[in-house]
C-alpha positions in Angstrom: 0.0 0.0 0.0 2.9 2.3 0.7 4.3 1.7 -2.7 0.9 2.6 -4.3 1.0 5.9 -2.5 4.6 6.5 -3.5 3.7 5.8 -7.1 1.2 8.7 -7.0 3.9 11.2 -6.0 6.7 10.2 -8.4 7.1 9.8 -12.1 10.6 8.4 -12.6 11.6 6.6 -9.5 11.6 2.8 -9.6 9.6 1.2 -6.8 9.8 -2.2 -5.4 9.8 -4.7 -2.6 13.1 -5.7 -1.2 12.6 -8.6 -0.4 9.5 -10.8 -0.1 9.6 -14.4 1.2 7.7 -16.2 -1.5 6.3 -19.2 0.2 4.1 -17.2 2.6 2.3 -15.4 -0.3 0.1 -17.0 -3.0 1.7 -16.3 -6.4 -1.7 -15.4 -8.0 -2.3 -12.7 -5.4 1.3 -11.3 -5.7 1.0 -11.3 -9.5 -2.1 -9.1 -9.3 -0.5 -6.7 -6.8 2.7 -6.4 -8.7 1.0 -5.9 -12.1 -1.2 -3.2 -10.6 1.9 -1.5 -9.0 3.7 -1.7 -12.4 0.7 -0.1 -14.1 0.4 2.7 -11.5 4.1 3.5 -11.6 4.1 3.7 -15.4 6.3 0.6 -15.7 8.7 1.3 -12.9 7.9 -1.5 -10.5 10.4 -4.1 -9.2 9.8 -7.3 -7.3 12.5 -8.4 -4.8 12.1 -12.0 -3.7 13.8 -14.5 -1.5 13.2 -18.0 -0.1 13.1 -16.6 3.4 14.4 -17.6 6.7 13.0 -20.3 9.1 11.1 -17.8 11.2 9.2 -16.5 8.2 7.6 -19.9 7.7 6.9 -20.5 11.4 5.1 -17.1 11.8 2.7 -18.0 9.0 2.4 -21.7 9.8 4.0 -22.8 6.5 6.3 -25.8 6.5 9.8 -24.7 5.5 10.6 -28.0 3.8 10.8 -27.8 0.0 11.0 -23.9 0.2 13.2 -23.9 -2.9 10.6 -25.7 -4.9 8.0 -23.2 -3.6 10.2 -20.4 -4.8 10.7 -21.9 -8.3 7.0 -22.6 -8.7 6.1 -19.1 -7.8 8.6 -17.6 -10.2 7.3 -19.8 -13.0 3.7 -18.8 -12.3 4.4 -15.1 -12.2 6.2 -15.0 -15.5 3.3 -16.8 -17.2 0.5 -14.8 -15.5 2.1 -11.5 -16.4 1.7 -12.4 -20.0 -2.0 -11.9 -19.4 -3.1 -15.2 -21.0 -5.1 -17.9 -19.3 -2.6 -20.2 -17.5 -3.0 -23.6 -15.9 -0.5 -25.1 -13.6 -0.3 -28.2 -11.5 2.7 -28.2 -9.2 3.6 -29.6 -5.8 2.3 -26.5 -4.0 0.1 -24.6 -6.4 -2.6 -25.5 -8.8 -4.2 -23.0 -11.2 -6.9 -23.6 -13.8 -7.1 -21.1 -16.6 -6.0 -18.4 -14.2 -5.7 -14.9 -15.6 -4.9 -11.5 -14.0 -7.1 -8.6 -15.1 -4.2 -6.2 -15.7 -0.8 -7.0 -17.3 2.3 -5.2 -16.1 3.5 -2.5 -18.5 7.0 -4.0 -18.5 7.0 -7.0 -20.8 7.6 -9.9 -20.8 7.5 -9.2 -17.0 8.6 -6.7 -14.4 12.2 -7.2 -13.1 12.6 -9.9 -10.4 15.4 -9.2 -8.0 16.5 -12.2 -6.0 17.8 -11.5 -2.5 20.4 -13.9 -1.3 23.6 -14.2 0.8 24.3 -17.9 1.0 26.5 -19.1 -1.9 23.9 -21.6 -3.1 21.2 -18.9 -3.1 23.4 -16.5 -4.9 24.0 -19.1 -7.7 20.2 -19.6 -7.8 19.8 -15.9 -8.2 22.1 -16.0 -11.2 20.0 -18.8 -12.8 16.5 -17.5 -12.0 16.5 -13.8 -11.3 16.9 -10.6 -13.3 19.1 -9.0 -10.6 20.7 -9.9 -7.4 20.3 -7.9 -4.2 22.7 -8.5 -1.3 21.4 -8.6 2.2 21.3 -5.3 4.0 22.7 -6.9 7.2 25.6 -8.4 5.3 29.0 -6.9 6.1 30.8 -5.4 3.1 33.4 -8.2 3.0 30.7 -10.8 2.9 28.9 -8.9 0.2 32.1 -8.8 -1.9 32.4 -12.6 -1.4 28.8 -13.1 -2.5 29.5 -10.8 -5.5 32.4 -13.1 -6.6 30.1 -16.2 -6.3 27.6 -14.4 -8.5 30.2 -13.4 -11.1 31.5 -17.0 -11.3 27.9 -18.3 -11.7 26.7 -15.8 -14.3 28.6 -16.9 -17.4 27.1 -20.4 -17.2 23.7 -19.2 -16.0 22.6 -16.4 -18.4 23.4 -14.8 -21.7 24.8 -11.3 -21.3 26.1 -11.7 -17.8 27.6 -8.2 -17.9 24.0 -6.9 -18.1 23.0 -8.6 -14.8 22.4 -5.7 -12.3 23.6 -5.9 -8.7 22.2 -4.1 -5.7 22.7 -4.0 -2.0 20.0 -3.0 0.5 21.0 -0.3 2.9 19.3 0.3 6.2 18.9 3.9 7.3 18.1 5.1 10.8 17.6 8.7 11.6 17.9 10.0 15.2 18.9 13.3 16.8 21.6 11.4 18.8 24.2 9.5 16.8 24.8 6.9 19.4 21.4 5.1 19.3 21.4 5.4 15.6 24.8 3.7 15.3 23.7 1.0 17.8 20.5 0.2 15.9 22.4 -0.1 12.6 25.0 -2.4 14.0 22.6 -4.9 15.5 
């Protein structure tokens, strides 16, 4: 909802989620939301996704087993639904019968999917499945650089045009009148 408001007050800024744990959201619902946001932003929406951490699943009573399969199924469904054609899918977690969303995203074939990851296996998966990689905001710079090297090593075999694969890093910002509490919150 915040991004919808932000889209009303900007014309050129790209807006997106960084990052959403996929298995706790149904892909049909997310496809509708993201396509609508892309339309409202004039084609400037971005979707940041991840497989999530253990507590994300516990909080929503979703079993964390097979979360990578959950992740891959959701990505496949989004990319098809965003083409705005009826789509049927029978997977391990999701089943759709001639599903269609009412509004296609302006960005075609789909809006950019940024994959958040820090673990080397997840970074390699981002190279295979995502359109961008976004490093964890809590990740120290040295660890970010190590992950970046894993990504660079994975890209030539994962995608055409590896040099075109964007890289981002989330940055957390805390504003306070006193620098000490600000520093403390950022470091923990």
